[in-house]
N, C-alpha and C positions, 0 to 999 in steps of 0.2 A: 256774279263774277267769282269762279273760284279763286283759293289761296294761289293755285299756279299761275293762273293768267294776273290775276295780282302784282305777283311775286317779281313775273318777267316784265309786266308795264314800269314798275318802278327801273327795273333794269336799263331797260331802255332808254327812259326817260333821263335816267340820273346819267346814263352814258350818253346820251348825245351833249350832256351839258360838259361832263366831263372833258370830254372831247375838244368842246371850243375852248374850256380854257386850257387843253394841254397843249391846241394847235398853237393860241399867240404865244405860250411860254417856250415852245422846241424852234418856232418857225418864223424869222422876220418876216418872211413872204405873205403869212396868214397875219401875223401880226400888224400888218399894214392894211387889212381891208377894214372896211366900216364894218360896225357890229350889222348892220343888214345885211350885206354881201356875205357875211362870215356865217350866221347862223340860219340864214333860208335856206340854202341846201343841206346843214345838216338837220334842220327841222323836218326838210323834206321828206328825205333820202329815209332818217330816222323814223318815221311814220310810217312809210310805206314797209319800212322792215318789220313794224308791228305788227301791221295788219298781215303780211308773210306769214310770220311765226303763226298768227292767230292763225290763219286756214293750215300751216304744217302741223299746227295741235289735233287739231280735228283728224287729219290722215294719222298721225302718230298711235291714235287711240284704237287705230284697227292692228297695229304691230303687235306681235308677241311680247307678252308683259315682260319677258326676261331679257326683251331688247331694246324696251322704251327709255330706259334711261340714257344709255350709249347712243340709240338715235336722237335723243331730246340734245345731245352733245353735237352732234351731227349736224341736224339742222341749226342750231342757234350759230355754230361757227361759221358754217356756210352763209347764213345770212349776212356776218359781220363782213366777211371776204366780200362779199359782193358790194356794199356796204363802202367799204374801202377801196374797191377799184372803182367804182361809181363815184365816190365823191375826188379820186384824184384824178379821174379822167375829165370830170368836170373844171377844176382847178386849171387842169392844163388846158384846155379849151378856150375857157372863159376869162383867166385870169392869166394863161401864158405860164404858170410857175414854171421853174427847172426842175430836173428830174431829182434832184436832191430834196426839195420840198415835196416831191410827189408819193420818193421814197418814205418820208417823216409821216407823210397823211397813212399809206398803207399801213406800215408798222405800229404805228401808235393807236389806230382802229382794232386791226387783228391782236394785238396786246390785248387791247380791250374788251375784244368779242371774248378773248381766251379765258379768261378770271370770270367773266359774266355767265359764257358756256358751262363752264365747270359747277360752278353753283347752282345754277339752274340744272342740270343733271342731275347732281347729288341730290337738290329738292326733290325730282323727280322719282329716284329712287327712295328717300323716307317716306312718300306717300304710298309708294306702291307698296313697301313695306307695313307699313300701319293699315293700309286693307286690308293685307295678306294675315296679320297678325289678328285683325279683330273678326275675320271670318274663319278664323283657321284652316286658312290654305297656304299652299305651298307654289315654290316656282321649283323648277327643273334645270338646275341649273348646267351649263355646258362641262363636258367632262376634263376639259384644259383649258380654262378660262386665262383670259390675260392677267399675268401677275401683277401683285399688288404690287412687288418691291420694283418694278420697272416704273408701274404707274407712278409711285413716288419719286424715284429718279427722275424720268421725263417731270414731273411738276417742276421740283426742288429744282431741277436746271435751268428748265424755262423762267421760272421768277428769277431766279439771278442774275440771266442774263437779259431779262425784261428791264430791271429795274437798271443795270450799268449802262445799258443801251440809251434807256429814257433819260438817266441821268448826264450820261456823256451829250445827248442831244442840246440837253435845256445849257448847259457848260457851255457847247460851241456857240449856240444861239446868244448866248449872253456876251461871251466873247467878244464879238460879232457885234453887239450894240454897246459895249464897251469902248469899242474902237473908233465909233462913229455916233458917240452918247452928244448930246448938249454939253457944251464947256460947262455951261451955267451947272452942272452936276457934279458935286465934289465927289472923288474916290470912295469917303465914308458912306457915303450914303447911295454908290453904285454896289459897295458889298454888301450892304444893306439887302438890297432890290434882287440881286443873285442868291443871296442865301435863301432869302423868303423864298423864291419861285423851285429852289432846290428842294427845300423843306418839304412845301406843298408838293411837288411829283412826287417826293418818297413816300409821303405818309399816305394819300392817294393807292401808292400800288402797295402799300404795307395794311393797308385797309381791306384791298379786297384779296391778298394773301391770309388775312386773317379772317376773314368771311368765310374764304374755302376753307381751311382749316375746321373753325367753327363747326359748318356744316358738316364734315368729315366725322368730327369727331359725335355730332349729336346722331349719326346714322351709325355710327361705330358703339357707342352706347345703346343703341336700339338693339343690335345684334348680342351684345354682352349680356347687356339686362333681361334678356330672353333666354340664351344659354345659359346663364348662373341658376336663373328660376327655374328653370326644367329639371337643371343637373340637382338641385337641391331637394326636389320631389322626386327623383331618381333615387337619392342618396335616404331621403326615408322611405322608401320601398312602393314609392307609387311610379307603377313601370307604364303608366297610359297615358302619359304626357307625351308631347312630340315640339321639338323644336321648331318655329316656325322658319321656314328655308325664305327668305325675303331680300336676296341679292344673287347675281348671276356672278360672282366671284370666287375667291378661295374662300372666304365666310362664309359661302352659300353650300358651299361643300362641303365643309364643317360640321354644319348644322345639318346638311342630310346624312354622312356617315353617322352624326351622333345618334339619328334619329333610328339607322339600320341597324347600331350598336343599342338601344334603346327595345327597338323589336327585338332582337335575339335573345337578348336576354328577358325579357318577357315570355319568350316561347321556352326558353330554359326552366323559366321560373316556374310556367306553369305545367311543364313537363314534370319538373321536381315534386310540385304540389301534389299531381297529381298519381305519381310513385308513390309518394310519402303514404297516401290518401289510401291507395288500394294495397299495402303494407298493414296499413292500420287496421283498413278491415277485415285483413288475411287474418292477420295475429288476434284483432278481437274474437274474430268468428271461431276460431282454434279452441281459443280459452273459453267461449261459453258454449261449444260443442260440447267440451269434454264433462261440461256442469248440465248437460240435459237440454241447454238452452237453443236458442236459433238466433238469427240473425235477426229477425224481427225486434229481439229485445235490444240490439246495440240500435239502428232507427231510432225505435221510439224512445229509449232514454236521451239521446243525444239532444233530437229533437226537443224534448221535456225541457232540455235543459236552456239550449237556447230558447225556448220562449219565457220560460223564468226569467231569464236575462234579460232581456225584453223587457218585459213586465217594470222587473226592480229597477229597470235604468231610469224608469218616470221620477223613482223616488230623488232626491238633489244628493243624498248622502250617498247614489252608486252612481248619478252620473258622469261622472271623469271615470272612474274606473270600471264601468262597463260601457267602454266606447267601441266603434262597429269593429276594431281589430281583435280587443279584448274578447268579445261574444263569439267573433268566429275562431280564437283559437278554443275557447272553451267548447264549439261544437265540434271541431276537430279532433279534442283529444279526449273527450267523453268517454268514446269505445275504448279505450284502453283499459276504462275503471279496473276492472278483473282480468287483469293481463296478469296478476300474479298468480292467477288460481292454476297456471298448468303447472305450479310449482308444489298442490297439493295432491298427496294420492289420492287415485281412483277409489277406493276403500272408501273413503273418508268422502269424497267431492260426489259419489254417484249413489250413496248411502241414501235409500229409502224413506228410512225413518229418524228418528232423532235421532241428532247427536249426544255421545256420552261427553261428559265434561274435558274427557282427554282427548276426544277427537274433535271437538267446539275450539279445543285450543291451538291445535293443530290450524283449522278453517282458520283462526281469528291472525293466523300469520300470513296471509295471503296480500291482503295492503301493504304487509313490509317487503316482502318479495319482490310485488312489483315494482316496486318505490327504487328497491336496489337496482332493479334491472334497469330500470328508465335512469338511474343514479349514472349507471356504468355508461350507459347509451349519449348520454349526457355529456360526459366527460371525454368522451370518444369525438362528440360533434363541436364541441365549443360551449359558449352560451347560447342556449337556443330555447326563446320562448317558450314553443309548442310544447318540448320535451318538460321544461320547469312546470307549465300548466299541466299535462299530463302525470305529472309525478308528482304534484299536488292533490288531483283528482283521484288517483289511484291509494295514497297514502293513507287521505283522510275523509274518502265518502263512507265509512262508518263509524265515524265520530259522531259525539251528541252534544247539541247546545248546553245540556247540564254536566255535560265530563265526563258520562259513565259509560262513551264510547271505546272503542277501540281504533288501532293499536296503542294509541299514547295518552288516551284519557283528558285529550284537549277539551277545552269547552269557550262557549262564547266566540267573539270574533278571535278567538286564536286558532281557530278552523279557519282555514282559508273558507272564501267566499266560495270559489268553485268548487271546495268538498262539501259546503252547505248545500250546494244548488244538486250536487250529484243525488247527495244524501239523499231528498224527496223522492228526486225521479226515481231513483234506483227504487227505495220501498215502492212507492205508487205502482210500480210496474211489475213489483214482485206480489204485489197484493190482486192485480188484475188480472194475472194471468195463470194459467193450471201449476202447478209443479207438482213433484213426486210426492211430496208430503201435505198439500193441500188441493181444493179446487180451488177456479177461480173465482174471485169476491165480485159484486159489479162494483161499479162507480160508486156509488151513496156510500158501499160499506167502505169504501177502499180510504173514500174522502172522511169520514167520521172516525177511522182510526188514526188518519194523519193528523188530524183537530186535535184528537188527543194528545197527540206528541207536540202539541204548540207549547215550547217555552222550554221543553224535557228533551226529546229528540231532536225535535227541527227549531231553526231559526226563525222567531216570527215574523221578519219581515219576508223570508221565503215564502211563509204559510199564507199571508197575505196576497201574496203577487200568485199561488196557486187558487185562490179562491176568486180570483178573477179572472182564470184562463181554464176553468172548469171544462167549457166549450171545448176550447181549443185542445185540452187534456184529450176529449174522449174521440175526438176529431183526428188527431194522430194516433190514437190505439185503434181505429178501424181503421187507420189509411194502411198501417204497417201490423196488420194483424199478422197473426201465423198460419 
C-alpha cells in the first residue's frame, strides 16, 4: 500500500471516530442512541466510502497530472457529502430524527470532509511535485489558474464559520442537557462537562486546520527550495539549470516564467560568448598576420595551453586554481597573447634577418602594448575575469622563470600561471614551425631546447606536464598544421 492510500485510510478511519464523538457532543438525539446503533451505520458508510475512494484512486491516475490534485479534492469531498446524505436519511427513516438533527449530521460530516479532502489534495500535490523533481519533468500550468489569494480567503472563511457553527451546536446541545439534566448533578459539575466538550470540539477543529497549514507549508517549502537552489546556480553562472514546475497554480507559473528567463539568459550569454570568441580570433588573426603568422599558430597555442593546464591540475598544488572555469578562460584568452604586435612597426615586425638591439628593444614593448590595450578595455567593461586572464597572458608570456625575461623581469611564481603556461606553448610552436629567420625544427629538437630551459626559461612544473603530453602536443600540431 502506497503512502497516499495509507494516509487516506487513516483519515477516513479517524474521521469516522471523530464524527461519532461529534454526534454525541452536538445532538441529543444521537447521544440517546446505544453504542451499537450509533456505530453500525457509521462504520458501514465510512467503510463503503473508503472502498469507493480506492476505486476512484485508480481513475485518478488516468487524469492529467496537473488536474490530479484538484480532482482528488473533488472526489474526496463528494464522497463525504454522499456519506452525510445517506447517514442523515438513515437516521430519519430508522430513528425518526427531526430536521434539526439531520442538519447537524449533514454539516458535521461535510465540515469534516472538507478538511480531510484539503489535506489529501495537498498530499497528492506534494507527491506529484516530488516525482517531477526526481525525474526532472515539468507540469504545464494553466495560463490563468484559480488565484491563491482567493483560495486562502475561502479557506479562512470556511474555517472560521465551521468553528463558530460547531461551537454553537455544542453549546445549544449542552443548554438543552442543562435544562433537562439529572437534579443530582450540580452546576459546578455541569460547567466542567460543558467546558470539556467545547474544548474538545475546538481542539479537533484546530488540529485539522493546523494539519492543513503544515501540509501547505511543506508544499510551499518544496517549491521555494527548488526556486532558490536554481537561482543560486544561475547567480554562480550556471544557466543550464531549470526550476521544476510542480504545481498547477501561480507558483507553477512563477517557475515556468523563471525557466523562460533562464533560457533567454543562456541564449543571450551564448551569443555574447560567440561574438566575443569571433572578435578574439579576428583580432588575434590580424596581429599574427602582420607577423607573417597564420591562424594555425593561434589554434595550436591555445590547445597547448589547455592541455598543459589539464595535466597540471593533477598536481594538488594547482587543483583549486585550475578548475574547469579557469581552464576555459585560459583557452579563450590565449589567442590574444601577441595582440600587442599590432603596435610594432612593420619594418621591425616583418624584418627577415636578426633584429638590432634597438629594434629588439622596440619589439620587447609588444607585451606591454597588448596589456595596455586590454587594460583600457577592462576599464570600459568593468571587472572581467576573461580580460584579466588575457591581460596577464599578454603581459607575462615572455617573462622567464629565472627573471631574465621581459618586460618586467618577473621571476618564478611572480609570473602568473597563465603566463608560464603560455611561455612554453608559444616557444614550442615557434620552434616546430618555419619562420622567416629559421626552418621548422622537429619535435625532438624542440623538446631538447625546452628541457634546456628547465628552471631558467620555464617553470619546472610546466616542463613536467609538457613531458607527459608529448604525444598530445604532436597530435595538436598535426591537427592544426599550416
